[in-house]
KEMI-953259 format. One line per 4 residues: number of its first residue (from 0); their letters; for each residue y, z, x of C-alpha. Coordinates in nm, 2 decimals, always signed. Layout:
# KEMI-953259
NUM	a	Y Z X  ...
This chain:
# KEMI-953259
0	mttn	+0.00 +0.02 +0.00  +0.35 -0.05 +0.11  +0.62 +0.21 +0.18  +0.81 +0.12 -0.13
4	till	+0.48 +0.18 -0.34  +0.44 +0.53 -0.19  +0.80 +0.64 -0.24  +0.78 +0.51 -0.62
8	llls	+0.44 +0.72 -0.66  +0.59 +1.03 -0.50  +0.91 +0.96 -0.74  +0.67 +0.93 -1.02
12	llia	+0.50 +1.25 -0.94  +0.84 +1.44 -0.94  +0.96 +1.28 -1.27  +0.64 +1.36 -1.45
16	ggls	+0.62 +1.73 -1.33  +1.00 +1.78 -1.40  +0.98 +1.63 -1.76  +0.66 +1.85 -1.83
20	ffqy	+0.81 +2.15 -1.68  +1.13 +2.11 -1.90  +0.96 +2.04 -2.22  +0.69 +2.34 -2.20
24	lykv	+0.80 +2.59 -1.94  +1.18 +2.59 -1.91  +1.33 +2.87 -2.08  +1.00 +2.98 -2.24
28	knks	+0.95 +3.36 -2.22  +0.58 +3.34 -2.32  +0.40 +3.11 -2.04  +0.06 +3.13 -2.22
32	nvnl	-0.25 +2.93 -2.11  -0.18 +2.69 -2.40  +0.17 +2.60 -2.27  +0.01 +2.56 -1.90
36	fltf	-0.26 +2.33 -2.05  -0.01 +2.13 -2.25  +0.24 +2.10 -1.95  -0.07 +1.97 -1.75
40	lrfl	-0.16 +1.71 -2.03  +0.20 +1.59 -2.06  +0.22 +1.55 -1.67  -0.08 +1.34 -1.66
44	sifs	+0.04 +1.13 -1.95  +0.38 +1.05 -1.81  +0.24 +1.01 -1.46  -0.03 +0.77 -1.59
48	illl	+0.23 +0.58 -1.76  +0.46 +0.54 -1.46  +0.13 +0.45 -1.26  +0.08 +0.16 -1.50
52	linp	+0.43 +0.04 -1.47  +0.42 +0.06 -1.08  +0.07 -0.09 -1.06  +0.00 -0.01 -0.70
56	iitt	-0.23 -0.27 -0.52  -0.46 -0.20 -0.23  -0.54 -0.44 +0.03  -0.86 -0.45 +0.21
60	nkle	-0.96 -0.68 +0.49  -1.32 -0.78 +0.54  -1.48 -1.01 +0.82  -1.69 -1.28 +0.68
64	iikt	-1.93 -1.51 +0.89  -1.94 -1.87 +0.73  -2.25 -2.04 +0.87  -2.30 -2.43 +0.90
68	plpi	-2.52 -2.56 +0.62  -2.86 -2.72 +0.73  -3.02 -2.92 +0.45  -3.40 -2.96 +0.49
72	vvdn	-3.47 -3.25 +0.27  -3.84 -3.33 +0.20  -3.98 -3.65 +0.05  -4.18 -3.55 -0.27
76	sssi	-4.30 -3.89 -0.35  -4.67 -3.99 -0.39  -4.64 -4.23 -0.09  -4.64 -3.92 +0.14
80	sfln	-4.97 -3.80 -0.01  -5.10 -4.16 +0.00  -5.02 -4.19 +0.39  -5.21 -3.85 +0.44
84	akek	-4.90 -3.65 +0.54  -4.83 -3.40 +0.26  -4.98 -3.11 +0.46  -4.79 -3.22 +0.76
88	avel	-4.45 -3.25 +0.56  -4.49 -2.88 +0.44  -4.58 -2.77 +0.79  -4.26 -2.90 +0.94
92	akki	-4.03 -2.80 +0.67  -4.17 -2.43 +0.69  -4.14 -2.44 +1.07  -3.77 -2.52 +1.05
96	tsna	-3.69 -2.30 +0.77  -3.87 -2.00 +0.90  -3.73 -2.02 +1.27  -3.54 -1.70 +1.32
100	aiqe	-3.28 -1.88 +1.55  -3.22 -2.14 +1.30  -3.17 -1.89 +1.02  -2.92 -1.71 +1.26
104	kfev	-2.72 -2.01 +1.32  -2.74 -2.20 +0.99  -2.73 -2.17 +0.64  -3.07 -2.33 +0.56
108	qsfl	-3.07 -2.54 +0.23  -3.43 -2.65 +0.10  -3.44 -2.96 -0.10  -3.69 -3.20 -0.22
112	fdsd	-3.63 -3.57 -0.37  -3.82 -3.84 -0.53  -3.66 -4.02 -0.81  -3.46 -3.71 -0.87
116	fqqs	-3.30 -3.45 -0.63  -3.35 -3.08 -0.66  -3.30 -2.75 -0.44  -3.65 -2.64 -0.42
120	ndyt	-3.96 -2.61 -0.17  -4.22 -2.64 -0.45  -4.36 -2.96 -0.32  -4.61 -3.16 -0.54
124	fkgt	-4.60 -3.51 -0.37  -4.64 -3.68 -0.71  -4.30 -3.86 -0.75  -4.34 -4.21 -0.89
128	qtnl	-4.02 -4.32 -0.71  -3.82 -4.27 -0.37  -3.46 -4.25 -0.39  -3.29 -4.19 -0.05
132	dlva	-2.96 -4.30 -0.17  -2.95 -4.01 -0.41  -3.01 -3.77 -0.14  -2.69 -3.90 +0.02
136	knlk	-2.47 -3.87 -0.28  -2.58 -3.52 -0.36  -2.54 -3.36 -0.01  -2.19 -3.52 -0.01
140	sink	-2.11 -3.33 -0.33  -2.30 -3.01 -0.25  -2.14 -2.98 +0.11  -1.81 -3.13 +0.05
144	nkly	-1.55 -3.15 +0.32  -1.80 -2.99 +0.57  -1.94 -3.09 +0.91  -2.33 -3.04 +0.91
148	ptvl	-2.65 -3.19 +1.02  -2.93 -3.30 +0.79  -3.31 -3.30 +0.85  -3.47 -3.57 +0.65
152	itdg	-3.85 -3.53 +0.64  -3.97 -3.87 +0.50  -4.15 -4.20 +0.56  -3.84 -4.40 +0.50
156	nqtt	-4.01 -4.62 +0.22  -3.76 -4.65 -0.05  -3.84 -4.78 -0.40  -3.51 -4.76 -0.60
160	gndy	-3.14 -4.70 -0.52  -2.89 -4.87 -0.27  -2.94 -4.91 +0.09  -2.97 -4.55 +0.22
164	vysf	-2.88 -4.65 +0.57  -2.50 -4.67 +0.47  -2.51 -4.41 +0.20  -2.50 -4.12 +0.44
168	denn	-2.16 -3.99 +0.58  -2.14 -4.12 +0.93  -1.96 -3.82 +1.04  -2.25 -3.60 +0.95
172	kvyp	-2.57 -3.64 +1.16  -2.90 -3.71 +1.03  -3.22 -3.63 +1.21  -3.52 -3.81 +1.05
176	lvlg	-3.85 -3.65 +1.09  -4.08 -3.96 +1.04  -4.41 -3.92 +0.85  -4.71 -4.14 +0.83
180	dtik	-4.85 -4.39 +1.05  -4.63 -4.57 +1.28  -4.89 -4.79 +1.44  -4.88 -5.16 +1.27
184	vldl	-5.22 -5.26 +1.12  -5.32 -5.59 +0.96  -5.20 -5.59 +0.61  -5.15 -5.86 +0.34
188	kinq	-4.91 -5.77 +0.06  -4.76 -5.93 -0.25  -4.41 -5.82 -0.17  -4.22 -5.96 -0.50
192	lnvn	-4.32 -6.16 -0.81  -4.06 -6.32 -1.02  -4.15 -6.43 -1.38  -3.95 -6.48 -1.70
196	kyaf	-4.03 -6.21 -1.96  -4.08 -6.48 -2.22  -4.21 -6.83 -2.27  -4.25 -7.08 -2.56
200	lknk	-4.56 -7.17 -2.68  -4.71 -7.49 -2.55  -4.46 -7.49 -2.25  -4.51 -7.42 -1.89
204	fpve	-4.35 -7.10 -1.74  -4.25 -7.07 -1.36  -4.38 -6.81 -1.14  -4.25 -6.72 -0.80
208	vflq	-4.44 -6.51 -0.55  -4.32 -6.37 -0.23  -4.64 -6.30 +0.02  -4.59 -6.09 +0.32
212	ysgn	-4.82 -6.04 +0.65  -4.84 -5.78 +0.91  -5.05 -5.90 +1.20  -5.08 -6.11 +1.50
216	knlt	-5.37 -6.33 +1.46  -5.41 -6.66 +1.28  -5.52 -6.60 +0.91  -5.61 -6.81 +0.60
220	tnfs	-5.61 -6.63 +0.28  -5.70 -6.69 -0.08  -5.42 -6.65 -0.33  -5.51 -6.66 -0.70
224	imqg	-5.39 -6.57 -1.05  -5.64 -6.44 -1.31  -5.61 -6.38 -1.67  -5.89 -6.14 -1.76
228	nevv	-6.19 -6.31 -1.59  -6.06 -6.66 -1.60  -5.88 -6.79 -1.26  -5.57 -7.00 -1.39
232	hkqs	-5.46 -7.07 -1.04  -5.60 -7.06 -0.70  -5.47 -7.19 -0.35  -5.52 -7.11 +0.01
236	vsfs	-5.22 -6.98 +0.22  -5.19 -6.97 +0.60  -5.02 -6.71 +0.82  -4.98 -6.66 +1.19
240	askk	-4.79 -6.44 +1.45  -4.49 -6.65 +1.39  -4.52 -6.71 +1.02  -4.52 -6.38 +0.85
244	taiv	-4.40 -6.47 +0.51  -4.47 -6.73 +0.23  -4.35 -6.82 -0.09  -4.56 -6.97 -0.38
248	nlll	-4.40 -7.14 -0.67  -4.62 -7.25 -0.97  -4.61 -7.32 -1.33  -4.86 -7.17 -1.56
252	pank	-4.95 -7.29 -1.92  -4.85 -7.08 -2.20  -5.14 -7.15 -2.47  -5.15 -6.83 -2.66
256	vglq	-4.90 -6.65 -2.88  -4.84 -6.27 -2.79  -4.84 -6.06 -2.47  -5.03 -6.24 -2.19
260	iyka	-5.12 -6.01 -1.91  -5.20 -6.18 -1.56  -5.32 -6.05 -1.22  -5.18 -6.20 -0.90
264	kies	-5.41 -6.12 -0.59  -5.42 -6.21 -0.22  -5.73 -6.15 -0.01  -5.90 -6.25 +0.31
268	kene	-6.20 -6.19 +0.52  -6.03 -5.93 +0.72  -6.06 -5.55 +0.65  -5.74 -5.39 +0.54
272	kntf	-5.62 -5.04 +0.54  -5.44 -5.07 +0.22  -5.55 -5.30 -0.06  -5.34 -5.16 -0.33
276	nnik	-5.06 -5.40 -0.24  -5.28 -5.69 -0.25  -5.26 -5.70 -0.63  -4.98 -5.72 -0.86
280	nfav	-5.01 -5.74 -1.24  -4.74 -5.91 -1.45  -4.71 -6.01 -1.81  -4.53 -6.26 -2.03
284	evid	-4.48 -6.27 -2.38  -4.55 -6.61 -2.54  -4.32 -6.69 -2.85  -4.40 -6.93 -3.10
288	qktt	-4.04 -7.04 -3.22  -4.16 -7.38 -3.40  -3.86 -7.45 -3.61  -3.91 -7.72 -3.89
292	iaiv	-3.60 -7.94 -3.93  -3.58 -8.16 -4.25  -3.36 -8.49 -4.21  -3.27 -8.58 -4.58
296	ssin	-3.13 -8.93 -4.63  -3.13 -9.19 -4.91  -3.05 -9.48 -4.65  -3.17 -9.61 -4.34
300	hpdi	-2.96 -9.58 -4.02  -3.01 -9.56 -3.63  -2.85 -9.22 -3.65  -3.16 -9.07 -3.81
304	gvlk	-3.40 -9.19 -3.52  -3.18 -9.08 -3.25  -3.12 -8.73 -3.42  -3.51 -8.72 -3.45
308	raie	-3.60 -8.79 -3.09  -3.32 -8.57 -2.97  -3.43 -8.27 -3.17  -3.80 -8.32 -3.09
312	snlq	-3.74 -8.31 -2.72  -3.77 -7.95 -2.76  -4.14 -7.90 -2.81  -4.05 -7.60 -3.03
316	hkvi	-3.88 -7.82 -3.29  -4.07 -8.05 -3.54  -3.85 -8.30 -3.76  -3.96 -8.44 -4.09
320	lvkp	-3.77 -8.72 -4.26  -3.75 -8.71 -4.63  -3.56 -8.88 -4.92  -3.37 -8.66 -5.18
324	nevk	-3.62 -8.72 -5.45  -3.93 -8.62 -5.22  -3.81 -8.29 -5.15  -4.01 -8.05 -5.37
328	slqd	-3.97 -7.71 -5.20  -3.75 -7.57 -4.91  -3.98 -7.29 -4.81  -4.12 -7.53 -4.53
332	ynvl	-3.80 -7.59 -4.35  -3.59 -7.38 -4.11  -3.27 -7.63 -4.13  -3.17 -7.90 -4.33
336	ilyq	-2.98 -8.21 -4.20  -2.82 -8.37 -4.51  -2.72 -8.73 -4.38  -2.45 -8.90 -4.59
340	pnta	-2.51 -8.71 -4.92  -2.44 -8.84 -5.26  -2.53 -8.73 -5.62  -2.90 -8.77 -5.54
344	fksi	-2.86 -8.46 -5.32  -2.75 -8.25 -5.61  -3.10 -8.06 -5.66  -3.11 -8.00 -5.27
348	fdas	-2.76 -7.85 -5.27  -2.86 -7.62 -5.55  -3.20 -7.52 -5.38  -3.05 -7.46 -5.04
352	skan	-2.76 -7.25 -5.18  -3.01 -7.02 -5.35  -3.24 -7.00 -5.05  -2.94 -6.94 -4.83
356	lntf	-3.07 -7.22 -4.59  -2.85 -7.34 -4.30  -2.75 -7.71 -4.33  -2.61 -7.96 -4.11
360	iitg	-2.40 -8.22 -4.30  -2.33 -8.57 -4.16  -2.08 -8.79 -4.33  -2.00 -9.16 -4.30
364	tstd	-1.91 -9.47 -4.49  -2.19 -9.41 -4.75  -2.10 -9.08 -4.83  -1.97 -8.96 -5.17
368	fsfl	-1.68 -8.74 -5.10  -1.60 -8.66 -5.46  -1.97 -8.51 -5.49  -1.92 -8.32 -5.15
372	nqqq	-1.61 -8.15 -5.27  -1.80 -8.02 -5.57  -2.09 -7.88 -5.37  -1.89 -7.69 -5.07
376	nnfi	-1.57 -7.51 -5.04  -1.50 -7.52 -4.68  -1.33 -7.86 -4.66  -1.12 -8.05 -4.90
380	fkms	-1.17 -8.42 -4.88  -0.89 -8.68 -4.97  -1.06 -9.00 -4.88  -0.98 -9.38 -4.95
384	gqee	-1.23 -9.65 -4.97  -1.10 -9.80 -4.63  -1.32 -9.74 -4.29  -1.16 -9.59 -3.99
388	dyla	-1.27 -9.53 -3.61  -1.23 -9.17 -3.52  -1.25 -9.06 -3.14  -1.32 -8.70 -3.02
392	nfds	-1.13 -8.43 -2.86  -1.33 -8.15 -2.71  -1.20 -7.79 -2.76  -1.26 -7.59 -2.46
396	qfnl	-1.17 -7.27 -2.64  -1.50 -7.30 -2.88  -1.71 -6.98 -2.83  -1.97 -6.97 -3.11
400	favd	-2.23 -7.07 -2.84  -2.20 -7.23 -2.49  -2.18 -7.61 -2.48  -2.07 -7.83 -2.19
404	nlgf	-1.81 -8.14 -2.25  -2.02 -8.45 -2.21  -1.73 -8.66 -2.18  -1.68 -8.68 -2.56
408	enfp	-1.31 -8.83 -2.50  -1.49 -9.13 -2.36  -1.75 -9.16 -2.61  -1.74 -9.45 -2.87
412	plqn	-1.58 -9.38 -3.19  -1.76 -9.27 -3.52  -1.71 -9.45 -3.84  -1.60 -9.25 -4.15
416	dfgs	-1.37 -9.31 -4.45  -1.00 -9.30 -4.39  -0.84 -8.99 -4.55  -0.72 -8.64 -4.49
420	ittn	-0.98 -8.35 -4.43  -0.82 -8.02 -4.48  -1.00 -7.69 -4.38  -1.04 -7.43 -4.65
424	gevn	-1.12 -7.06 -4.49  -1.24 -7.00 -4.15  -1.35 -7.28 -3.94  -1.46 -7.32 -3.57
428	ills	-1.38 -7.67 -3.45  -1.57 -7.81 -3.14  -1.44 -8.16 -3.16  -1.13 -8.29 -3.34
432	skir	-1.04 -8.62 -3.43  -0.80 -8.88 -3.32  -0.74 -9.25 -3.43  -0.65 -9.44 -3.11
436	nidt	-0.43 -9.21 -2.92  -0.29 -9.03 -3.23  -0.43 -8.68 -3.30  -0.50 -8.64 -3.67
440	napl	-0.53 -8.25 -3.64  -0.84 -8.29 -3.84  -1.20 -8.17 -3.75  -1.46 -8.41 -3.63
444	laft	-1.75 -8.16 -3.55  -1.71 -7.80 -3.70  -1.90 -7.50 -3.81  -1.87 -7.25 -4.07
448	enrg	-2.04 -6.92 -4.17  -2.03 -6.75 -4.51  -2.22 -6.46 -4.62  -2.50 -6.52 -4.34
452	krta	-2.53 -6.89 -4.42  -2.43 -7.12 -4.14  -2.32 -7.48 -4.19  -2.23 -7.76 -3.94
456	ylfg	-2.04 -8.06 -4.02  -2.01 -8.39 -3.84  -1.75 -8.63 -4.00  -1.87 -8.98 -3.88
460	ensw	-2.17 -9.20 -3.86  -2.28 -9.42 -3.56  -2.35 -9.10 -3.34  -2.64 -9.30 -3.20
464	kwsl	-2.39 -9.48 -2.98  -2.31 -9.11 -2.82  -2.66 -9.08 -2.73  -2.65 -9.43 -2.55
468	qshi	-2.32 -9.36 -2.37  -2.46 -9.02 -2.22  -2.75 -9.20 -2.09  -2.52 -9.46 -1.92
472	dnqs	-2.33 -9.18 -1.78  -2.62 -8.97 -1.66  -2.89 -9.19 -1.64  -3.07 -8.99 -1.88
476	feky	-3.06 -8.86 -2.25  -3.12 -8.49 -2.14  -2.76 -8.36 -2.16  -2.72 -8.51 -2.51
480	dvfi	-3.05 -8.40 -2.64  -2.95 -8.05 -2.52  -2.61 -8.09 -2.69  -2.80 -8.15 -3.02
484	nkii	-3.05 -7.88 -2.98  -2.78 -7.62 -2.93  -2.65 -7.72 -3.26  -3.00 -7.68 -3.41
488	qyla	-3.07 -7.36 -3.24  -2.73 -7.21 -3.38  -2.83 -7.32 -3.72  -3.20 -7.20 -3.68
492	snna	-3.08 -6.84 -3.57  -3.15 -6.56 -3.83  -2.81 -6.39 -3.89  -2.96 -6.14 -4.14
496	kksl	-2.85 -5.79 -4.08  -3.10 -5.51 -4.05  -3.06 -5.14 -4.12  -3.28 -5.03 -3.82
500	ivnh	-3.27 -5.22 -3.50  -3.50 -5.11 -3.22  -3.46 -5.24 -2.87  -3.78 -5.24 -2.63
504	esfy	-3.95 -5.41 -2.36  -4.29 -5.56 -2.42  -4.43 -5.44 -2.09  -4.33 -5.17 -1.83
508	ntge	-4.47 -5.08 -1.49  -4.63 -4.76 -1.42  -4.35 -4.52 -1.29  -4.07 -4.70 -1.45
512	aiei	-3.85 -4.55 -1.71  -3.99 -4.63 -2.05  -3.69 -4.60 -2.27  -3.67 -4.73 -2.63
516	naqy	-3.34 -4.75 -2.81  -3.27 -4.77 -3.18  -2.96 -4.80 -3.40  -2.96 -4.72 -3.77
520	fnkn	-2.68 -4.86 -4.02  -2.60 -4.74 -4.37  -2.54 -4.98 -4.65  -2.19 -5.05 -4.54
524	ydfd	-2.36 -5.16 -4.20  -2.18 -4.87 -4.03  -2.37 -4.68 -3.76  -2.52 -4.37 -3.92
528	ekar	-2.47 -4.08 -3.71  -2.66 -3.85 -3.93  -2.98 -4.04 -3.92  -3.32 -3.87 -3.83
532	ltia	-3.54 -4.10 -3.62  -3.88 -4.04 -3.52  -4.13 -4.25 -3.31  -4.52 -4.23 -3.32
536	vtnt	-4.70 -4.38 -3.00  -5.06 -4.47 -3.04  -5.29 -4.56 -2.75  -5.47 -4.86 -2.90
540	ktkq	-5.79 -4.77 -2.67  -5.82 -4.41 -2.71  -5.62 -4.39 -3.04  -5.43 -4.08 -2.92
544	tknf	-5.11 -4.05 -3.10  -4.78 -3.88 -2.97  -4.46 -3.80 -3.18  -4.14 -3.78 -3.05
548	dllk	-3.78 -3.75 -3.19  -3.51 -4.00 -3.10  -3.19 -3.84 -2.97  -2.85 -3.94 -3.06
552	gnnt	-2.64 -4.09 -2.78  -2.32 -4.31 -2.78  -2.38 -4.52 -3.10  -2.74 -4.53 -3.02
556	ykvn	-3.06 -4.33 -3.07  -3.31 -4.32 -2.77  -3.63 -4.17 -2.66  -3.79 -4.14 -2.32
560	ldgl	-4.15 -4.18 -2.30  -4.21 -4.13 -1.92  -4.57 -3.99 -1.85  -4.77 -4.24 -2.05
564	lags	-5.08 -4.37 -1.87  -5.12 -4.74 -1.82  -5.27 -4.90 -2.12  -5.17 -5.09 -2.46
568	ynfs	-4.97 -4.90 -2.72  -4.85 -4.95 -3.07  -4.55 -4.78 -3.20  -4.35 -4.70 -3.52
572	vkel	-4.00 -4.60 -3.53  -3.91 -4.42 -3.87  -3.59 -4.31 -4.04  -3.71 -4.00 -4.22
576	nskt	-3.41 -4.01 -4.51  -3.46 -4.36 -4.61  -3.81 -4.42 -4.49  -3.73 -4.73 -4.31
580	tysg	-3.96 -4.83 -4.04  -3.98 -5.06 -3.75  -4.32 -5.12 -3.57  -4.38 -5.27 -3.24
584	hfei	-4.62 -5.30 -2.92  -4.58 -5.27 -2.55  -4.81 -5.25 -2.26  -4.78 -5.04 -1.94
588	ldfd	-4.92 -5.21 -1.64  -5.12 -5.04 -1.38  -4.86 -5.07 -1.09  -4.79 -4.79 -0.85
592	iekq	-4.51 -4.88 -0.61  -4.56 -4.58 -0.39  -4.90 -4.72 -0.29  -4.74 -5.05 -0.14
596	fvna	-4.69 -4.92 +0.19  -4.91 -4.87 +0.50  -4.67 -4.77 +0.73  -4.34 -4.55 +0.78
600	nvek	-4.04 -4.75 +0.76  -3.95 -4.66 +1.13  -3.67 -4.94 +1.17  -3.48 -4.81 +0.88
604	lkql	-3.50 -4.43 +0.97  -3.39 -4.53 +1.35  -3.11 -4.74 +1.21  -3.00 -4.42 +0.97
608	avqt	-3.00 -4.20 +1.28  -2.79 -4.44 +1.50  -2.55 -4.50 +1.20  -2.49 -4.12 +1.18
612	kgkd	-2.50 -4.04 +1.56  -2.82 -3.85 +1.51  -3.18 -3.90 +1.63  -3.51 -3.98 +1.49
616	fypn	-3.81 -3.75 +1.58  -4.17 -3.76 +1.50  -4.40 -3.46 +1.40  -4.52 -3.37 +1.74
620	qida	-4.15 -3.34 +1.84  -4.05 -3.06 +1.61  -3.96 -2.82 +1.87  -3.73 -3.07 +2.04
624	likt	-3.56 -3.12 +1.70  -3.55 -2.74 +1.67  -3.38 -2.70 +2.02  -3.14 -3.00 +1.94
628	llen	-3.02 -2.81 +1.66  -2.97 -2.48 +1.82  -2.79 -2.64 +2.14  -2.54 -2.85 +1.95
632	eeyk	-2.21 -2.70 +2.00  -2.07 -2.88 +1.70  -2.24 -2.64 +1.46  -2.09 -2.29 +1.52
636	aiqk	-2.05 -2.02 +1.28  -1.69 -1.95 +1.17  -1.55 -1.59 +1.15  -1.32 -1.55 +0.86
640	dvvt	-1.10 -1.28 +0.76  -1.10 -1.23 +0.39  -0.82 -1.04 +0.25  -0.86 -0.89 -0.09
644	kspl	-0.61 -0.73 -0.30  -0.70 -0.50 -0.61  -0.51 -0.26 -0.83  -0.54 +0.13 -0.75
648	idwk	-0.66 +0.19 -1.11  -0.78 -0.07 -1.35  -0.52 -0.10 -1.62  -0.77 -0.10 -1.91
652	wllv	-0.91 +0.24 -1.80  -0.55 +0.37 -1.73  -0.45 +0.28 -2.12  -0.80 +0.46 -2.21
656	liav	-0.68 +0.77 -2.01  -0.32 +0.79 -2.15  -0.45 +0.77 -2.51  -0.71 +1.05 -2.43
660	flst	-0.43 +1.27 -2.26  -0.17 +1.21 -2.57  -0.44 +1.25 -2.83  -0.55 +1.59 -2.67
664	ewfv	-0.20 +1.72 -2.64  -0.15 +1.64 -3.02  -0.47 +1.82 -3.13  -0.40 +2.13 -2.91
668	rkyn	-0.05 +2.14 -3.06  -0.18 +2.08 -3.42  -0.41 +2.36 -3.37  -0.18 +2.61 -3.22
672	gml	+0.09 +2.54 -3.50  +0.34 +2.38 -3.27  +0.39 +2.07 -3.45
């Protein structure tokens, strides 16, 4: 306490004593014990109040030793167990953490990591992924703005995350302790396999496989792809001391609908230490998206033949040519192309309106525009009987779907009746028309959508000339065919809104995060935050069912199904209030990425040590590592003088004492009739 505080306390004693004496003892003839007790109580009350006002502070000095952090980080992934190094990893970690000199110099921090990072020394070596990048990020956060070394006990084989070499702080040294075999052995490996998740029926889908060889002798291997017991592809691949990698590109047929599972395999006559990485399973979901398009026309025209050929260039599209009076039912069609409609199309317009079927209307010089005005309300036609040629202008701002400009401005003109075409409502225009060099500000190719029904309009005949011009420009019909098929794809899309939408993959690899997301919408198609979603997952082989709740996130519900074994699963998502359900299927492929390694990644760990100015060590050099840590003069404990200031008496207790003193004084005075 300061001198001023001490003087104030002495003055408080005098004031409290003086006031108490004046009230109970001054000019009092009978100084009884009651008076003396009341004087004492009043003295304590006044002094406590003054003490509360002065609030004296006591300052204490304490010396505190701050040690340098020493994170001991152990790889807890299953690759350590597979490389027969888990006992060694535990032994090394224990030898460092239990060293008395290390404990005296450092603040030892024990961590483990796999796909996660946690402060613990309860090692299981069952992690399904290895993320060294996560170690770097967490250590930076835990020991922020500190200079410290890190001991990293790992094989250096990372399976997920960014490149860890440049993730660690280069000012803080990392000392990798390399686990696993460092002697290079002969090994064949499927390093990576690229394939699309989906393929169309009767098409072929590409597969790209990256093969890797570790060895020095010339070697001829057999690479094959099997579906069940059937070999669908087989070839020889040669390696040598100078040729360590090979890329195999091939096309596989998609002949069956549904999830098709394949096995890629590379093998040779040589014995290998690790054959797990010789096999990689993959899956492709084959989709039958056969779309039936009806071209309805009461006249013959070259446009019809060109449209049929262009649309059927996509094997998923089938075109049927019919006359208006031949159409009995629209149930077999996905899209209608109405070529130059007239009054004979009346029943077709009525039926398509009831069926909400998407249509593509093409007009020309044989079109009955008065009839067309009655059958749709997207455009108003005021046409004369005179013919006119219309050139095209491409609108680059069109964004309903991706489409390239094929050079429409240089295409031959289309023929249509002369007159005005006025839009009525929201219309998306891809091509506008012009007469010679004068813009008409009228559409030539446009799209509308009303209550889920999509309609495309092409105002002009002789588009077969566009196909020929595109072939002249590109030596192929391909670009024009793609253009027509994009229009058909837009019209064939099902735009119906569903109340329960579930997103999931068709297959997962073992060890990957298996996450299923769902959205539930109310009748106004607003996201329902009060929905109750559950999922039942059934193994198709064992028939075992597991039930989970989906947790609400940001405008989505999701569930994590990690821990499921490899196999085939059916699942059903249900909204409990409305009883709405969604059923699906997925496969978990047997693929353990942690078993793909035969050696420790010494090169990466050496690079990390050099990057951070540390040094890599091997298990038999543990004593040298401990000596390096102890002799490094950068890591010294810091002695810190901690000054603590605290009140002499807690003000809460002081208030309680004041209340007790005053209450006691009042009761004593009351009891003795002094009030």
